[in-house]
FIMIMI-401229 format. One record per residue (C-alpha): x, y, z. Coordinates in steps of 0.02 Angstrom, whole numbers, plus 32768, in hexadecimal, padded with zeros to 4 digits. Layout:
% FIMIMI-401229
XYZ ...
***
This chain:
% FIMIMI-401229
4F0AC5D3D0ED 4F1AC61BD19C 4FB1C5ECD20E 4FF6C657D29A 5055C64AD33C 4FF8C6ADD3B5 504AC699D460 50E3C645D4AF 5109C629D564 51A8C5E8D5B8 51D1C5C4D66F 5286C5EBD662 52F6C61FD5D3 5399C67FD5EC 5356C723D63C 529FC6F7D624 523DC6BBD6B4 5185C67ED6A8 5183C6E8D608 50F1C6F4D586 50E2C75DD4EF 5057C775D476 5081C766D3BF 4FCCC787D384 4F8BC83AD36B 4ED9C7FAD372 4ED1C799D419 4F2CC7B4D4C4 4F55C716D51C 4F92C711D5DB 4FCDC687D645 4FC8C688D6FE 4FB0C600D786 4FA2C57AD709 4F07C5D9D6C1 4F04C619D605 4E94C6ABD5D3 4E75C703D534 4E31C7ABD515 4E1BC80BD462 4E90C8A1D441 4E70C939D3E4 4E5AC8FAD332 4EB7C932D292 4E75C90CD1E6 4E82C86BD1A4 4F1CC84BD133 4F5CC8EED173 500AC8C0D141 4FDAC85ED0A6 4F78C7D0D066 4FFFC757D08A 5031C794D133 4FD9C751D1CC 5027C7BDD252 50C4C820D275 5118C83ED324 519BC8B1D355 5211C89CD3EF 5246C94AD42C 52B9C97ED4B9 536CC9B4D4E9 5407C94CD4DB 540AC8C3D557 5350C8B3D572 534AC80CD51A 5303C833D469 5379C7BCD411 536CC731D493 52AFC73ED47D 52B8C72FD3C7 5331C690D3D6 52B1C64DD45A 5229C65CD3DB 528AC5F5D35D 52C2C579D3D3 521DC55BD420 51C3C543D36F 5248C4D1D330 52A9C44BD3A7 5268C494D443 5259C3E7D492 5310C3CFD494 534EC487D495 52E4C4D3D521 5305C48DD5CD 5260C4D3D61C 51A1C4C7D60B 5156C523D586 50C3C524D510 5099C57DD467 4FEBC5AED428 4FC4C5B1D372 4F2BC5D9D30C 4F11C563D27D 4E75C586D20D 4E22C5E8D2A4 4E45C552D317 4EB7C570D3AE 4F2DC4E9D3E2 4FA8C4E9D47E 5045C485D45F 508AC466D50C 5121C41BD560 5109C403D618 517BC3B6D69A 5153C41AD734 50A6C46AD709 5009C416D70F 4F8DC423D686 4F57C4C7D663 4EA3C50DD65F 4E5DC587D5DA 4DC2C5F6D5E2 4DA8C5E8D525 4DA5C558D4A6 4E4CC513D481 4E96C465D452 4F27C428D4C1 4FB2C3BED468 5053C383D4B7 50E7C3D0D457 5135C354D3DF 51DFC3B4D3BC 51B1C434D33C 5110C47ED2F4 50EFC430D257 50BCC47ED1B1 5126C51CD1E0 51D1C558D19E 5239C5CAD212 52B9C644D1C6 532CC6A4D234 5399C738D1F4 5418C7A7D248 54A0C80BD200 54F2C822D2A7 559CC7C1D2A2 55D4C7ABD35B 560DC6EED358 556CC6C6D3BC 5531C60BD3A9 5476C5F6D387 543BC551D3D1 53B6C53BD34F 5372C49CD30F 53A9C467D259 52EBC48AD22B 530FC548D245 535AC598D1AF 53E7C602D205 541BC691D18E 5474C6F6D219 5520C72FD1ED 5564C6C4D27F 5527C625D22A 5556C655D174 560CC684D1A7 5645C616D23A 56E7C634D274 5725C68FD1DF 56E3C70BD155 56E1C697D0C2 564CC630D096 565BC576D07F 566CC53CCFD0 55F8C4A9CFEC 555EC525CFF5 5525C5AACF86 5572C64DCFC3 5526C6E9CFEC 556FC743CF54 551FC6C6CEE0 547CC6DCCF38 548EC798CF1C 54ACC782CE6D 5418C711CE57 53ACC79ACEB2 53EBC826CE43 53C4C7CACDA1 5317C798CDE9 5271C7F4CDC1 526FC836CE79 530BC8A0CE72 52BEC943CE3D 523CC93DCEC1 52CDC933CF47 52FFC9E4CF0E 53BBC9A6CF32 543AC9FDCECC 546CC99ACE36 5523C95CCE4D 558FC983CDB8 563CC92CCDE0 5676C88DCE3C 5712C880CEA4 5772C7E1CE90 57F2C7C3CF12 586BC724CF1C 586AC6E7CFC7 5910C6F9D021 5906C63ED050 58FFC5FECFA4 599EC597CFB5 59FAC54BD045 5A9DC4F9D013 5AA6C485D0A9 59F8C445D091 5A0CC420CFE0 5ABAC3DDCFEB 5A7DC362D070 59E7C331D00A 5A48C314CF6C 5AC6C2A6CFC1 5A3DC243D01B 59E1C22ACF7C 5A75C1ECCF15 5AEDC1A6CF90 5B82C1E6CF24 5BE8C282CF15 5BAAC32FCF27 5BCFC36CCE6E 5B12C382CE53 5B01C3F0CEF1 5B98C455CEC4 5B50C47ACE16 5AABC4A6CE65 5B02C51ECED8 5B6AC563CE46 5ACAC589CDE6 5A7FC5E0CE76 5B14C64DCE99 5B17C67ACDDE 5A5AC6B8CDF4 5A7EC713CE86 5B11C772CE3A 5AA4C7B5CDA8 5A60C861CDAC 59A0C85FCDAA 595AC840CD04 58CEC7DFCCAA 5953C757CC8D 5974C750CD4C 58BBC73CCD73 58B4C6ABCCEF 5947C662CD4C 58F1C66BCDF8 5857C611CDAD 58CAC58ACD6D 5926C574CE0A 587EC569CE64 584BC4DBCDF0 58FAC486CE08 58DBC47FCEC8 5828C43ACEA7 5868C3AFCE36 58E9C385CEC3 5859C37ECF3C 57FAC304CECC 5893C295CEB9 58A1C28CCF6F 57E6C267CF77 57F8C1D3CEFA 589DC199CF3E 588FC0D9CF6E 58E5C039CF47 58B0C052CE89 5959C031CE3C 5920C05CCD8B 58EBC103CDC0 598CC124CE20 59EAC0F0CD7D 5986C168CD0A 5993C1FACD86 5A54C1DCCD9B 5A72C1CBCCDF 5A12C272CCB1 5A62C2C8CD42 5B1FC293CD07 5AE7C2D1CC5F 5AAEC376CCA4 5B52C38CCD02 5BB5C368CC6A 5B54C3DDCBFA 5B5BC467CC6F 5C1CC450CC88 5C37C451CBCC 5BD7C4F6CBBB 5C44C54CCC3F 5CDEC515CBDF 5C9EC56BCB48 5C71C611CBA8 5BBCC611CB62 5B30C66ACBB5 5ADBC641CC4D 5A46C62ACBEA 5A8FC58CCB9E 5AAAC543CC4F 59FEC572CC7A 59BDC514CBE7 5A0EC471CC1B 59CDC483CCCB 591BC493CC7E 5935C3FCCC14 596BC39DCCA8 58CDC3D0CD01 5861C3A5CC73 58A3C2FDCC50 58A2C2CACD10 57FBC314CD36 57B0C2B0CC99 57F8C213CCDA 57B0C22DCD86 5708C266CD3C 56FCC1C5CCD5 572CC15ACD6F 56A2C1B3CDCF 5620C189CD41 564DC0D5CD5A 563DC0E4CE17 5592C13DCE04 5559C0ABCD97 5599C023CE12 5571C074CEC1 5505C10ECE94 5593C189CED1 5597C22BCE81 5621C2AFCE90 55E0C360CE6C 5688C3ABCE8F 56D5C34BCDFE 5645C385CD8D 5669C42FCDBF 571DC421CDAB 570AC3E1CCF4 569BC471CCD3 5711C4F2CD17 57A5C4B1CCAD 573EC4C1CC11 5706C56ECC47 57C6C5A7CC4B 57C3C595CB91 5741C62CCB89 57AAC69ACBF8 57D9C711CB74 5722C727CB43 56E6C740CBEE 5772C7B3CC2F 576AC82BCB90 56B0C848CBB1 56D6C87ECC67 5740C91BCC4E 57C5C8D5CCC8 580AC94BCD4A 5896C935CDBF 5889C96FCE77 5922C962CEEC 5903C9ACCFA1 596CC9AAD03A 5A23C9CED059 5ACBC971D040 5AB3C8BAD048 5A07C8C2D082 59B5C8FECFE5 5917C8A5CFB2 590DC87DCF02 585EC875CEAE 5808C876CE03 576CC8E4CDE0 56F2C89BCD5E 5660C8F1CD10 55B4C8A0CD48 5524C89DCCD2 5478C870CD1A 5440C81ACC7A 54D2C7ACCC5A 54FBC718CBF0 5509C668CC22 55CEC670CC17 55BDC70DCC98 555BC6A1CD0D 55CEC605CCF4 5672C66FCD26 5625C6BCCDBD 55F0C615CDF9 569BC5CECDD5 56F4C657CE31 5681C648CEC2 567FC586CEC0 5743C581CEC0 574AC5CBCF6F 57F0C618CF40 57A1C6CACF22 5740C744CF80 56B2C797CF21 566DC844CF53 560BC8D6CF09 5664C97FCEE4 560ACA16CF09 5580C9D9CF7C 5574CA1ED02B 5564C9ABD0C0 54AAC9DAD0CF 5493C9A3D01C 54F4C905D030 5485C8E4D0CA 53E2C8F9D071 5431C890CFDD 5464C808D05E 53BBC804D0B0 5349C7F3D018 53B3C783CFB4 53C7C700D044 530AC707D067 52E3C6F6CFB1 5363C661CF9B 531CC60DD032 5265C62BD01F 525AC5F8CF5E 5289C543CF88 520AC526D012 5176C4BAD001 511CC4E6D0A0 5092C56AD099 50B0C5B5D147 5154C618D162 5192C66DD207 5214C6F1D1E3 527AC731D27F 52EDC7C1D25B 5367C805D2D9 538AC8C6D2AB 5375C8ADD1F9 5385C968D1E5 5435C967D230 54ABC9CED1C8 542FCA32D171 541DCAEAD162 537BCB38D1BB 5329CB4BD113 5341CA93D0E7 530ECA63D19D 526ECABED174 5256CA5BD0DA 5291C9B3D11F 51ECC965D15D 5187C9A5D0C1 5208C947D04F 5208C8AFD0B3 5155C88ED0B7 5141C8C4D003 51D6C855CFBC 51CAC7B3D02C 5119C781CFF1 5151C799CF3A 51D5C710CF51 514DC68ACF71 509AC686CF97 508AC648D045 504AC676D0F0 50C9C6E4D143 50E2C71CD1FC 5170C797D22E 51BEC7ACD2D3 5242C83BD2D1 52B7C897D349 52F4C94ED32B 533CC9E5D376 52ECCA48D2FA 525ACABDD329 5216CAACD26E 51E3C9EAD298 518ACA32D32E 5134CAB1D2B8 510CCA20D239 50B2C9B8D2B9 5010C9CDD321 5028C9C3D3DD 4FD9C90DD3DE 5069C8D4D36A 50EDC914D3DF 5144C8CCD482 51A6C935D4E7 5234C8E7D543 5286C923D5E2 52E6C8D8D675 52B9C8CED72E 532BC8E4D7CA 5368C82ED7B4 539BC84CD6FF 530AC7D5D6C4 52BAC80AD624 5209C84FD636 517CC89AD5C6 5181C957D5E8 50E7C99CD638 50ADCA0FD5AF 4FFDCA3CD58B 4FAAC9C5D50B 4F45CA5BD4C0 4FD8CAC1D48C 4FCDCADAD3D9 507ACABAD387 504BCAA0D2CF 507ACB3CD26D 50C2CB8BD30C 513BCC14D311 51E9CBC1D305 5234CC41D383 51ADCC1ED410 51B8CB61D3EC 527BCB6FD40C 5251CBAAD4B8 51B8CB46D4D6 51DACA96D481 529CCA96D4A6 5296CADCD557 5306CB74D52E 52FFCBBED5D6 5377CC4CD5A7 530ECC82D513 534ECC8BD46C 53F0CCE7D488 5494CC8DD47E 54ECCC6CD525 5583CCDBD4FF 5521CD6DD4C3 54AFCD58D55B 5544CD51D5D3 558ACDF8D582 54D9CE4FD590 54BECE0FD63E 5564CE5ED670 5533CF00D62F 548DCEF7D68C 54E9CEC6D733 5559CF69D71A 54BECFCFD704 5468CF8ED79A 54FDCFA2D805 550DD055D7C9 55B6D035D77A 55EBD0AED6ED 55EAD060D642 568FD065D5E0 56A3D08FD52A 56B3CFD2D507 560BCFBAD55A 55B9D033D4EF 5609CFD8D450 55AECF3AD491 5504CF94D4A7 5513CFDCD3F8 5522CF2CD3B7 5491CED7D403 540DCEB4D381 5370CE95D3F2 530DCF32D3FC 52B6CF02D49D 5362CEDDD4F6 539DCF8BD4C1 52FFCFDDD505 5313CF7AD5A2 53CACFAFD5B9 539FD066D58E 530FD062D60E 5381D021D699 5406D0ADD66D 5380D137D681 534FD0F2D723 
***
């Protein structure tokens, strides 16, 4: 099956004006004066990037040249362009060797072509194509993508805060699933050995819960006071496995209260049931306090209350499901979580629990470090899912660098998204996927990408990538690269570079200068300023000081040293 986006053109989008780009390495399309032409490009071997990859395109250029904007444009045109792009545009695709131009024109007349092509009015998106967008850059930028675009960007995954939503599978769980998959070893990512479990600082807000309890029960705030007392007791404990258990329990209590609020109605029998067991809970807790028994006895009563109330709500939900087809997955998860607490000791004893306390004075962050095994039991998976699902804890890996986490993030997210797709054609747009990576890992990035992704699912893939790395330029033939620049009006343009320049396998140092427009060469600006000051002194016949000689002795480039020596010798 062959499907590929070959060319897009837009009249106006942000800093692009009458702008067309080729996404095909085999053909070159041009559009001018309402005429569309096609010519053959220098060919590369068929299936150059793999049997499942139709083509790869890299957007290269300085910051501010429009690489990210152009990548967003591709996503927006392909899915939802009819409503998101306020301009004339068209998209040329190749489907089983047949060229089709999908157009939306308001100002343009029908275009002419000097080659066989079918013209179809753009209907809103390209069917039989899934678009995935990924970026690790978190800058609170809003991507105006259609819902049919899978937006895996950090901006979309963590809107307004750094915590993922409890209503969708978190990044951490996706990472665990990837690590335990058959693809992990091929990723060459370091195996994480430990997990950091950090209770969130906003686990409890007394005003919120006091208000919620009073509204729910229309009575005194004795229950709210008991809840606050229990929370205070937890906070005053030194970090331990018992304290972590109480954190888990308190998270479950808050979820039970949420579900009570969810079911709160004019149901008198439910109100009576909850009120009876709540009063019984308060009575039992107060009696335990009088006998000076351990906090574990109080925790036991809270857990029993959670179990009784959640079972009642669960049974009522079953009746609701039979009657109206309504199903509450949160209640099912809650019931499983309460049962799971009974296995806490078994779980925690297998984890070699460590305590981590960092910070100063009252700003210390309390966290718990658990051993992680790749081949884990069902209990292991159930607990990590519970911890993650509760949304009361932050989960992170211990010992992984930012680069390792970035790689893990990319491949785990792509695997999770791709494995559920039914379409056979997948366009993957990645904005600076090699961000945070060491140069050695940058050199490996593209190789791993095209090796791993097709393993997730047999499909027809097309990649569009942006990067500041010369390694991507070295990985791609010239016809797979688009070099961007800006003109005097600050509009993005395609840089005027020789089409016949050979980039594939090119010297990285030379590519830095040629591909990334490093007019000053490969010397950093600070070093260059120091060296230029020395050269200016020599040219102006100013005697060099002892400090100047120290700088000369520190210069690592042999040719610069020779140049300076020649200048000094006249």
